[in-house]
TIMAR-462112 format. One record per atom (N, C-alpha, C): residue number from 1; residue in one letter; atom name; y, x, z. Coordinates in Angstrom, 3 decimals. Atoms other than C-alpha are relative to their C-alpha. Example, Ala and Ser with C-alpha at 12.3 -4.5 7.8 and 13.67 -1.06 7.14 Angstrom:
2
<1 "A" "N" <-1.190 0.890 0.000>>
<1 "A" "CA" <-4.500 12.300 7.800>>
<1 "A" "C" <1.200 0.900 0.000>>
<2 "S" "N" <-1.190 -0.820 -0.060>>
<2 "S" "CA" <-1.060 13.670 7.140>>
<2 "S" "C" <1.090 -0.770 0.730>>
END
This chain:
150
<1 "M" "N" <-1.344 0.829 -0.068>>
<1 "M" "CA" <0.073 0.005 0.046>>
<1 "M" "C" <1.205 0.906 -0.101>>
<2 "A" "N" <-1.296 -0.991 0.166>>
<2 "A" "CA" <3.465 1.440 -1.070>>
<2 "A" "C" <0.926 -0.865 0.688>>
<3 "C" "N" <-1.187 0.591 -0.601>>
<3 "C" "CA" <6.632 0.820 0.844>>
<3 "C" "C" <1.156 -0.252 -0.878>>
<4 "E" "N" <-1.169 0.184 0.811>>
<4 "E" "CA" <9.801 -0.383 -0.529>>
<4 "E" "C" <0.875 1.191 0.218>>
<5 "P" "N" <-0.842 -1.193 -0.125>>
<5 "P" "CA" <12.382 2.338 -1.272>>
<5 "P" "C" <1.072 -0.116 1.207>>
<6 "G" "N" <-0.881 -0.039 -1.283>>
<6 "G" "CA" <14.445 3.156 1.971>>
<6 "G" "C" <-0.736 -0.465 1.259>>
<7 "C" "N" <0.885 0.628 -1.132>>
<7 "C" "CA" <11.550 1.826 4.251>>
<7 "C" "C" <0.291 1.055 1.042>>
<8 "P" "N" <-0.383 -0.873 -1.168>>
<8 "P" "CA" <12.363 3.344 7.731>>
<8 "P" "C" <-1.427 0.924 0.320>>
<9 "C" "N" <1.092 -0.662 -0.348>>
<9 "C" "CA" <8.513 4.330 8.101>>
<9 "C" "C" <-0.378 1.290 -0.875>>
<10 "C" "N" <0.283 -1.053 0.928>>
<10 "C" "CA" <8.550 6.497 5.084>>
<10 "C" "C" <1.348 0.920 -0.362>>
<11 "S" "N" <-1.181 -0.694 0.308>>
<11 "S" "CA" <12.182 7.765 5.031>>
<11 "S" "C" <0.101 1.374 0.609>>
<12 "T" "N" <-0.231 -1.312 -0.655>>
<12 "T" "CA" <12.835 11.363 5.538>>
<12 "T" "C" <1.229 0.261 0.697>>
<13 "D" "N" <-1.267 -0.346 -0.675>>
<13 "D" "CA" <16.344 10.901 6.919>>
<13 "D" "C" <-0.183 -0.182 1.442>>
<14 "T" "N" <0.242 0.108 -1.446>>
<14 "T" "CA" <16.158 11.717 10.474>>
<14 "T" "C" <1.567 -0.010 0.776>>
<15 "G" "N" <-1.253 -0.048 -0.670>>
<15 "G" "CA" <19.877 11.614 11.120>>
<15 "G" "C" <0.378 1.285 0.776>>
<16 "N" "N" <-0.424 -1.167 -0.826>>
<16 "N" "CA" <21.149 13.873 13.956>>
<16 "N" "C" <-1.169 0.411 0.980>>
<17 "A" "N" <1.058 -0.279 -0.852>>
<17 "A" "CA" <17.634 14.210 15.413>>
<17 "A" "C" <-0.416 1.509 -0.048>>
<18 "V" "N" <0.545 -1.356 -0.236>>
<18 "V" "CA" <16.618 17.622 16.734>>
<18 "V" "C" <-1.492 0.311 -0.223>>
<19 "L" "N" <1.526 0.049 0.091>>
<19 "L" "CA" <12.938 16.812 16.908>>
<19 "L" "C" <-0.416 -1.433 -0.722>>
<20 "V" "N" <0.678 1.225 0.613>>
<20 "V" "CA" <10.877 14.284 14.680>>
<20 "V" "C" <-1.275 -0.184 0.565>>
<21 "V" "N" <1.314 0.258 -0.368>>
<21 "V" "CA" <7.822 12.695 16.150>>
<21 "V" "C" <-0.518 -1.074 -0.880>>
<22 "T" "N" <0.597 1.047 0.992>>
<22 "T" "CA" <5.596 10.967 13.633>>
<22 "T" "C" <-1.299 -0.294 0.575>>
<23 "I" "N" <1.286 0.743 -0.285>>
<23 "I" "CA" <2.756 8.583 14.496>>
<23 "I" "C" <-0.672 -0.507 -1.095>>
<24 "N" "N" <0.533 0.448 1.277>>
<24 "N" "CA" <0.518 8.278 11.462>>
<24 "N" "C" <-0.847 -1.129 0.238>>
<25 "P" "N" <0.749 1.301 -0.135>>
<25 "P" "CA" <-1.391 5.207 10.680>>
<25 "P" "C" <-1.455 0.063 0.636>>
<26 "E" "N" <1.265 -0.043 -0.803>>
<26 "E" "CA" <-4.587 6.606 12.346>>
<26 "E" "C" <0.506 0.182 1.540>>
<27 "G" "N" <-0.511 -0.106 -1.437>>
<27 "G" "CA" <-2.469 7.034 15.613>>
<27 "G" "C" <0.162 1.530 0.362>>
<28 "R" "N" <-0.169 -1.295 -0.277>>
<28 "R" "CA" <-2.127 10.854 15.331>>
<28 "R" "C" <1.432 0.299 0.181>>
<29 "V" "N" <-1.449 -0.367 -0.398>>
<29 "V" "CA" <1.052 12.383 16.853>>
<29 "V" "C" <0.353 1.373 -0.793>>
<30 "E" "N" <-0.413 -1.219 0.698>>
<30 "E" "CA" <2.808 15.073 14.826>>
<30 "E" "C" <1.457 0.262 0.612>>
<31 "A" "N" <-1.374 -0.231 -0.547>>
<31 "A" "CA" <6.017 16.690 16.415>>
<31 "A" "C" <0.605 1.157 -0.810>>
<32 "A" "N" <-0.450 -1.101 0.777>>
<32 "A" "CA" <8.381 18.878 14.399>>
<32 "A" "C" <1.515 0.229 0.192>>
<33 "R" "N" <-1.404 -0.300 0.012>>
<33 "R" "CA" <11.759 20.644 14.644>>
<33 "R" "C" <0.669 -0.176 -1.356>>
<34 "T" "N" <-0.800 0.065 1.149>>
<34 "T" "CA" <14.529 19.646 12.268>>
<34 "T" "C" <0.825 1.186 -0.248>>
<35 "D" "N" <-1.113 -1.127 0.113>>
<35 "D" "CA" <17.382 21.752 10.912>>
<35 "D" "C" <1.155 -0.283 0.753>>
<36 "V" "N" <-1.386 0.344 -0.825>>
<36 "V" "CA" <19.998 20.050 13.155>>
<36 "V" "C" <0.089 1.024 1.166>>
<37 "A" "N" <-0.349 -1.030 -0.923>>
<37 "A" "CA" <21.411 22.714 15.397>>
<37 "A" "C" <0.275 -0.628 1.383>>
<38 "L" "N" <-0.281 0.442 -1.341>>
<38 "L" "CA" <21.442 22.302 19.165>>
<38 "L" "C" <1.011 1.129 0.520>>
<39 "D" "N" <-1.101 -0.825 -0.356>>
<39 "D" "CA" <24.766 23.727 20.336>>
<39 "D" "C" <-0.328 0.625 1.510>>
<40 "P" "N" <0.261 -0.610 -1.164>>
<40 "P" "CA" <24.699 26.228 23.157>>
<40 "P" "C" <0.862 -0.751 1.139>>
<41 "A" "N" <-0.698 0.723 -1.038>>
<41 "A" "CA" <25.610 24.660 26.597>>
<41 "A" "C" <0.432 1.018 1.009>>
<42 "R" "N" <-0.387 -0.859 -1.194>>
<42 "R" "CA" <27.365 26.103 29.636>>
<42 "R" "C" <-0.931 -0.110 1.004>>
<43 "P" "N" <0.957 -0.043 -1.178>>
<43 "P" "CA" <25.270 26.997 32.689>>
<43 "P" "C" <0.239 -1.264 0.873>>
<44 "G" "N" <-0.030 1.362 -0.803>>
<44 "G" "CA" <24.548 23.771 34.687>>
<44 "G" "C" <0.329 -1.243 -0.667>>
<45 "E" "N" <-0.228 1.163 0.718>>
<45 "E" "CA" <25.547 21.419 32.036>>
<45 "E" "C" <-1.151 -0.627 -0.866>>
<46 "W" "N" <1.018 0.689 0.609>>
<46 "W" "CA" <23.125 18.778 30.737>>
<46 "W" "C" <0.265 0.005 -1.621>>
<47 "A" "N" <-0.219 0.033 1.488>>
<47 "A" "CA" <22.644 18.907 26.846>>
<47 "A" "C" <-1.045 -1.252 -0.408>>
<48 "S" "N" <0.804 1.160 0.566>>
<48 "S" "CA" <21.251 15.682 25.017>>
<48 "S" "C" <-0.759 0.603 -1.229>>
<49 "V" "N" <0.911 -0.463 1.140>>
<49 "V" "CA" <18.354 16.324 22.669>>
<49 "V" "C" <-0.312 -1.249 -0.797>>
<50 "A" "N" <0.384 1.274 0.630>>
<50 "A" "CA" <17.989 13.576 19.979>>
<50 "A" "C" <-1.396 -0.047 -0.639>>
<51 "V" "N" <1.195 -0.117 0.566>>
<51 "V" "CA" <14.578 12.600 18.849>>
<51 "V" "C" <-0.309 -1.282 -0.789>>
<52 "A" "N" <0.175 1.271 0.960>>
<52 "A" "CA" <13.627 10.314 15.893>>
<52 "A" "C" <-1.699 -0.230 0.165>>
<53 "V" "N" <1.507 0.416 -0.126>>
<53 "V" "CA" <10.171 8.535 16.358>>
<53 "V" "C" <-0.286 -0.785 -1.357>>
<54 "I" "N" <0.235 0.668 1.217>>
<54 "I" "CA" <8.695 7.582 12.994>>
<54 "I" "C" <-1.465 -0.548 0.357>>
<55 "N" "N" <1.299 0.565 -0.509>>
<55 "N" "CA" <5.873 5.125 13.942>>
<55 "N" "C" <-0.719 -0.869 -1.171>>
<56 "Q" "N" <0.832 0.751 1.291>>
<56 "Q" "CA" <3.557 4.503 10.841>>
<56 "Q" "C" <-1.175 -0.693 0.373>>
<57 "G" "N" <1.082 0.746 -0.514>>
<57 "G" "CA" <0.776 3.279 13.005>>
<57 "G" "C" <0.359 -1.190 0.841>>
<58 "Y" "N" <-0.522 1.126 -0.779>>
<58 "Y" "CA" <2.907 0.607 14.698>>
<58 "Y" "C" <-0.655 0.028 1.390>>
<59 "V" "N" <0.523 -0.421 -1.372>>
<59 "V" "CA" <1.732 2.051 18.093>>
<59 "V" "C" <1.074 -0.698 1.015>>
<60 "T" "N" <-0.982 0.357 -1.059>>
<60 "T" "CA" <3.210 0.407 21.188>>
<60 "T" "C" <-0.544 0.739 1.261>>
<61 "G" "N" <0.208 -0.835 -1.258>>
<61 "G" "CA" <3.255 1.689 24.772>>
<61 "G" "C" <0.795 1.136 0.253>>
<62 "P" "N" <-0.856 -1.293 -0.442>>
<62 "P" "CA" <4.707 4.778 26.409>>
<62 "P" "C" <-0.121 1.122 -0.984>>
<63 "L" "N" <0.008 -1.229 0.612>>
<63 "L" "CA" <5.533 7.833 24.557>>
<63 "L" "C" <0.501 0.966 1.240>>
<64 "Q" "N" <-0.312 -0.918 -0.947>>
<64 "Q" "CA" <5.517 10.678 27.081>>
<64 "Q" "C" <0.356 1.514 -0.589>>
<65 "L" "N" <-0.378 -1.342 0.291>>
<65 "L" "CA" <7.111 14.095 26.928>>
<65 "L" "C" <-0.268 0.896 1.196>>
<66 "R" "N" <0.364 -0.849 -1.008>>
<66 "R" "CA" <5.779 16.891 28.927>>
<66 "R" "C" <0.365 1.305 -0.476>>
<67 "W" "N" <-0.472 -1.232 0.269>>
<67 "W" "CA" <7.147 20.556 29.014>>
<67 "W" "C" <-0.529 1.226 0.773>>
<68 "S" "N" <0.299 -1.304 -0.807>>
<68 "S" "CA" <6.377 24.092 30.047>>
<68 "S" "C" <0.975 0.290 1.088>>
<69 "T" "N" <-0.885 -0.411 -1.044>>
<69 "T" "CA" <7.900 25.210 33.354>>
<69 "T" "C" <0.488 1.292 -0.182>>
<70 "L" "N" <-0.568 -1.282 0.137>>
<70 "L" "CA" <10.298 27.864 32.916>>
<70 "L" "C" <1.095 0.151 1.198>>
<71 "P" "N" <-1.074 -0.279 -1.017>>
<71 "P" "CA" <12.695 29.368 35.577>>
<71 "P" "C" <1.318 -0.228 -0.719>>
<72 "G" "N" <-1.369 0.291 0.532>>
<72 "G" "CA" <16.174 28.123 35.230>>
<72 "G" "C" <0.210 -1.016 -1.031>>
<73 "V" "N" <-0.112 1.120 1.121>>
<73 "V" "CA" <15.367 25.267 32.900>>
<73 "V" "C" <-0.425 -1.498 0.683>>
<74 "E" "N" <0.351 1.387 -0.433>>
<74 "E" "CA" <15.409 21.618 33.922>>
<74 "E" "C" <-0.036 -0.942 -1.095>>
<75 "V" "N" <0.042 1.039 0.939>>
<75 "V" "CA" <14.337 18.665 31.792>>
<75 "V" "C" <0.047 -1.375 0.670>>
<76 "D" "N" <-0.089 1.499 -0.364>>
<76 "D" "CA" <15.102 14.954 32.267>>
<76 "D" "C" <-0.576 -0.765 -1.157>>
<77 "A" "N" <0.746 0.607 1.147>>
<77 "A" "CA" <12.645 13.073 29.976>>
<77 "A" "C" <-0.681 -1.259 0.451>>
<78 "P" "N" <0.799 1.226 -0.398>>
<78 "P" "CA" <11.757 9.492 31.000>>
<78 "P" "C" <-0.815 -0.527 -1.192>>
<79 "D" "N" <0.885 0.524 1.089>>
<79 "D" "CA" <9.015 7.774 28.951>>
<79 "D" "C" <0.748 -0.775 -0.891>>
<80 "T" "N" <-0.515 1.018 1.052>>
<80 "T" "CA" <9.973 5.925 25.781>>
<80 "T" "C" <-0.897 -0.944 -0.389>>
<81 "E" "N" <0.891 1.181 0.239>>
<81 "E" "CA" <8.619 2.539 25.482>>
<81 "E" "C" <-0.059 -0.223 -1.692>>
<82 "L" "N" <0.226 0.329 1.512>>
<82 "L" "CA" <7.241 2.290 21.706>>
<82 "L" "C" <-0.180 -1.441 -0.076>>
<83 "T" "N" <-0.165 1.465 0.252>>
<83 "T" "CA" <8.042 -1.216 20.403>>
<83 "T" "C" <-1.021 -0.294 -1.129>>
<84 "G" "N" <0.799 0.426 1.159>>
<84 "G" "CA" <5.871 -0.837 17.214>>
<84 "G" "C" <0.795 0.014 -1.129>>
<85 "A" "N" <-1.194 -0.092 1.173>>
<85 "A" "CA" <9.123 -0.567 15.096>>
<85 "A" "C" <-0.555 1.234 -0.733>>
<86 "P" "N" <0.286 -1.217 0.803>>
<86 "P" "CA" <8.761 1.804 12.190>>
<86 "P" "C" <0.668 1.206 0.313>>
<87 "R" "N" <-0.759 -0.862 -0.435>>
<87 "R" "CA" <11.539 3.777 13.492>>
<87 "R" "C" <0.706 -0.235 1.358>>
<88 "Q" "N" <-0.759 0.150 -1.271>>
<88 "Q" "CA" <12.997 4.379 16.927>>
<88 "Q" "C" <0.618 1.246 0.393>>
<89 "D" "N" <-0.670 -1.211 -0.438>>
<89 "D" "CA" <15.563 6.824 18.307>>
<89 "D" "C" <0.015 0.089 1.630>>
<90 "T" "N" <0.023 -0.060 -1.452>>
<90 "T" "CA" <15.350 8.278 21.776>>
<90 "T" "C" <0.586 1.385 0.257>>
<91 "R" "N" <-0.552 -1.206 -0.306>>
<91 "R" "CA" <16.610 11.363 23.539>>
<91 "R" "C" <-0.359 0.545 1.426>>
<92 "F" "N" <0.286 -0.673 -1.438>>
<92 "F" "CA" <15.952 13.716 26.621>>
<92 "F" "C" <1.285 0.949 0.199>>
<93 "R" "N" <-1.044 -0.928 -0.257>>
<93 "R" "CA" <18.171 16.064 28.418>>
<93 "R" "C" <-0.663 1.160 0.588>>
<94 "V" "N" <0.382 -1.291 -0.675>>
<94 "V" "CA" <17.917 19.784 29.345>>
<94 "V" "C" <1.170 0.683 0.453>>
<95 "R" "N" <-1.014 -0.729 -0.586>>
<95 "R" "CA" <19.907 22.058 31.588>>
<95 "R" "C" <-0.632 1.428 0.381>>
<96 "L" "N" <0.242 -1.316 -0.396>>
<96 "L" "CA" <19.886 25.737 31.886>>
<96 "L" "C" <0.860 0.525 1.000>>
<97 "T" "N" <-0.628 -0.115 -1.277>>
<97 "T" "CA" <21.015 27.049 35.213>>
<97 "T" "C" <0.771 1.427 -0.040>>
<98 "R" "N" <-0.708 -1.407 0.141>>
<98 "R" "CA" <21.934 30.570 33.907>>
<98 "R" "C" <0.102 0.382 -1.556>>
<99 "P" "N" <-0.237 -0.328 1.396>>
<99 "P" "CA" <23.217 32.252 30.724>>
<99 "P" "C" <-1.395 0.579 -0.507>>
<100 "G" "N" <1.133 -0.695 0.591>>
<100 "G" "CA" <20.575 33.444 28.262>>
<100 "G" "C" <-0.713 -1.130 -0.912>>
<101 "G" "N" <0.792 0.803 0.712>>
<101 "G" "CA" <17.840 31.844 26.215>>
<101 "G" "C" <-1.361 -0.404 0.571>>
<102 "A" "N" <1.282 0.301 -0.475>>
<102 "A" "CA" <14.710 29.936 26.817>>
<102 "A" "C" <-0.890 -0.566 -1.028>>
<103 "D" "N" <0.852 0.635 1.050>>
<103 "D" "CA" <11.735 28.870 24.589>>
<103 "D" "C" <-0.763 -1.015 0.609>>
<104 "L" "N" <0.767 1.157 -0.631>>
<104 "L" "CA" <10.513 25.484 25.723>>
<104 "L" "C" <-1.030 -0.497 -0.762>>
<105 "T" "N" <1.019 0.781 0.582>>
<105 "T" "CA" <7.212 24.114 24.781>>
<105 "T" "C" <-0.044 -1.341 0.332>>
<106 "L" "N" <0.092 1.458 -0.217>>
<106 "L" "CA" <7.104 20.426 24.467>>
<106 "L" "C" <-1.194 -0.764 -0.530>>
<107 "R" "N" <1.146 0.718 0.421>>
<107 "R" "CA" <4.283 18.063 24.256>>
<107 "R" "C" <0.224 -1.455 0.005>>
<108 "F" "N" <-0.263 1.579 0.113>>
<108 "F" "CA" <4.350 14.440 23.080>>
<108 "F" "C" <-1.374 -0.616 0.108>>
<109 "W" "N" <1.205 0.627 -0.083>>
<109 "W" "CA" <1.788 11.999 24.191>>
<109 "W" "C" <0.149 -1.500 -0.202>>
<110 "A" "N" <-0.066 1.326 0.341>>
<110 "A" "CA" <1.299 8.592 22.660>>
<110 "A" "C" <-1.130 -0.751 0.653>>
<111 "L" "N" <1.037 0.498 -0.844>>
<111 "L" "CA" <-0.560 6.765 25.308>>
<111 "L" "C" <-0.540 -1.314 -0.595>>
<112 "G" "N" <0.560 1.234 0.698>>
<112 "G" "CA" <-0.945 3.491 23.292>>
<112 "G" "C" <-0.828 0.001 -1.160>>
<113 "S" "N" <0.835 -0.085 1.264>>
<113 "S" "CA" <-2.857 4.848 20.370>>
<113 "S" "C" <-1.369 -0.160 0.317>>
<114 "L" "N" <1.530 0.305 -0.121>>
<114 "L" "CA" <-6.435 3.701 20.153>>
<114 "L" "C" <-1.056 1.270 -0.239>>
<115 "G" "N" <1.004 -1.089 0.318>>
<115 "G" "CA" <-9.447 5.950 20.355>>
<115 "G" "C" <0.368 1.409 0.313>>
<116 "G" "N" <-0.548 -1.509 -0.393>>
<116 "G" "CA" <-7.566 9.012 21.853>>
<116 "G" "C" <0.001 0.840 -1.199>>
<117 "L" "N" <-0.040 -0.802 1.088>>
<117 "L" "CA" <-6.935 10.164 18.358>>
<117 "L" "C" <1.413 0.799 0.077>>
<118 "A" "N" <-1.441 -0.533 -0.072>>
<118 "A" "CA" <-3.174 11.007 18.988>>
<118 "A" "C" <0.675 0.161 1.257>>
<119 "N" "N" <-0.675 0.009 -1.242>>
<119 "N" "CA" <-2.502 11.692 22.431>>
<119 "N" "C" <0.886 1.213 0.249>>
<120 "K" "N" <-0.826 -1.131 -0.420>>
<120 "K" "CA" <-0.815 14.933 22.073>>
<120 "K" "C" <0.500 0.699 -1.381>>
<121 "N" "N" <-0.442 -0.997 1.108>>
<121 "N" "CA" <1.261 17.262 19.814>>
<121 "N" "C" <1.156 0.963 0.717>>
<122 "T" "N" <-1.020 -1.075 -0.527>>
<122 "T" "CA" <3.419 20.344 20.430>>
<122 "T" "C" <1.000 0.393 -0.977>>
<123 "A" "N" <-1.218 -0.481 0.913>>
<123 "A" "CA" <6.781 21.337 19.281>>
<123 "A" "C" <0.625 1.146 0.955>>
<124 "F" "N" <-0.646 -1.110 -0.592>>
<124 "F" "CA" <8.958 24.457 20.318>>
<124 "F" "C" <1.418 -0.164 -0.241>>
<125 "L" "N" <-1.502 0.133 -0.021>>
<125 "L" "CA" <12.625 24.277 21.165>>
<125 "L" "C" <0.722 1.247 0.659>>
<126 "Y" "N" <-0.670 -1.228 -0.523>>
<126 "Y" "CA" <14.712 27.373 21.682>>
<126 "Y" "C" <1.528 -0.447 0.485>>
<127 "L" "N" <-1.396 0.454 -0.541>>
<127 "L" "CA" <17.641 26.726 24.061>>
<127 "L" "C" <0.778 1.258 0.350>>
<128 "R" "N" <-0.891 -1.105 -0.224>>
<128 "R" "CA" <20.655 28.959 24.468>>
<128 "R" "C" <1.158 -0.606 0.972>>
<129 "C" "N" <-1.031 0.340 -0.934>>
<129 "C" "CA" <23.180 28.977 27.325>>
<129 "C" "C" <0.841 1.169 -0.020>>
<130 "R" "N" <-1.111 -1.042 0.053>>
<130 "R" "CA" <26.372 30.747 26.890>>
<130 "R" "C" <0.516 0.345 1.237>>
<131 "A" "N" <-0.503 -0.525 -1.269>>
<131 "A" "CA" <27.821 32.959 29.410>>
<131 "A" "C" <1.580 -0.098 -0.073>>
<132 "D" "N" <-1.479 0.198 -0.007>>
<132 "D" "CA" <31.391 31.698 30.062>>
<132 "D" "C" <0.354 0.715 1.346>>
<133 "D" "N" <-0.559 -0.642 -1.097>>
<133 "D" "CA" <33.653 33.530 32.519>>
<133 "D" "C" <0.505 -0.997 0.902>>
<134 "A" "N" <-0.514 0.871 -1.072>>
<134 "A" "CA" <35.303 32.064 35.565>>
<134 "A" "C" <1.164 -0.843 -0.608>>
<135 "S" "N" <-1.076 0.802 0.581>>
<135 "S" "CA" <38.191 30.846 33.361>>
<135 "S" "C" <-0.309 -1.128 -0.948>>
<136 "G" "N" <0.490 1.341 0.863>>
<136 "G" "CA" <36.075 28.333 31.335>>
<136 "G" "C" <-0.050 0.505 -1.525>>
<137 "R" "N" <0.090 -0.278 1.198>>
<137 "R" "CA" <36.531 30.476 28.290>>
<137 "R" "C" <-1.217 0.783 -0.412>>
<138 "E" "N" <1.016 -0.827 0.413>>
<138 "E" "CA" <33.816 32.053 26.158>>
<138 "E" "C" <0.390 1.471 -0.009>>
<139 "P" "N" <-0.273 -1.338 0.026>>
<139 "P" "CA" <33.712 35.884 26.513>>
<139 "P" "C" <0.266 0.551 -1.460>>
<140 "A" "N" <-0.235 -0.583 1.445>>
<140 "A" "CA" <35.178 37.802 23.500>>
<140 "A" "C" <-1.107 0.809 -0.347>>
<141 "A" "N" <1.074 -0.825 0.471>>
<141 "A" "CA" <32.754 39.662 21.397>>
<141 "A" "C" <0.360 1.546 0.261>>
<142 "E" "N" <-0.175 -1.496 -0.174>>
<142 "E" "CA" <32.316 43.376 22.173>>
<142 "E" "C" <0.390 0.581 -1.285>>
<143 "T" "N" <-0.380 -0.663 1.388>>
<143 "T" "CA" <33.949 45.775 19.653>>
<143 "T" "C" <-0.798 1.280 -0.008>>
<144 "V" "N" <0.730 -1.229 0.026>>
<144 "V" "CA" <31.603 48.441 18.557>>
<144 "V" "C" <0.872 0.961 -0.881>>
<145 "R" "N" <-0.718 -1.055 0.755>>
<145 "R" "CA" <33.427 51.715 17.599>>
<145 "R" "C" <-0.832 0.976 -0.476>>
<146 "T" "N" <0.785 -0.989 0.601>>
<146 "T" "CA" <32.109 54.163 15.247>>
<146 "T" "C" <0.870 1.460 0.225>>
<147 "P" "N" <-0.676 -1.157 -0.067>>
<147 "P" "CA" <33.105 57.816 15.826>>
<147 "P" "C" <0.530 0.492 -1.379>>
<148 "A" "N" <-0.504 -0.460 1.250>>
<148 "A" "CA" <35.461 59.202 13.239>>
<148 "A" "C" <-0.599 1.339 -0.428>>
<149 "T" "N" <0.689 -1.086 0.593>>
<149 "T" "CA" <34.105 61.730 10.850>>
<149 "T" "C" <1.160 0.906 -0.647>>
<150 "N" "N" <-0.932 -0.806 0.573>>
<150 "N" "CA" <36.062 64.717 9.443>>
<150 "N" "C" <-0.272 0.043 -1.526>>
END
């Protein structure tokens, strides 16, 4: 069966989503990173991460997100209740408590899929936290000087 042009279950337009979770007709979950950039946040600030859910299997029930435990990284990710709609948008929040980067492993679990076919999938998200000075400004880049030659 072919869908109409522009059908949300077959559309590749993910809008501003940083991650796309696809549940195929068999109920298997696939998670992927998009090209949408996630801006660096300041230490201690929450950053919102948009997720597009393409539900080709019309699965209902909770979509859970679980993540790797990393020092200095906090995640706020309540379950998303899947309605069976072909496309849903959701989001979760992350906060880094110190400057630097973190490579977060994310696992999506569609608990309403039948037969245990699609309980999980893994995606990776690299997070950056910029080091702001006490004035609230981002520090200037260091200048590299090359020695003069005769």
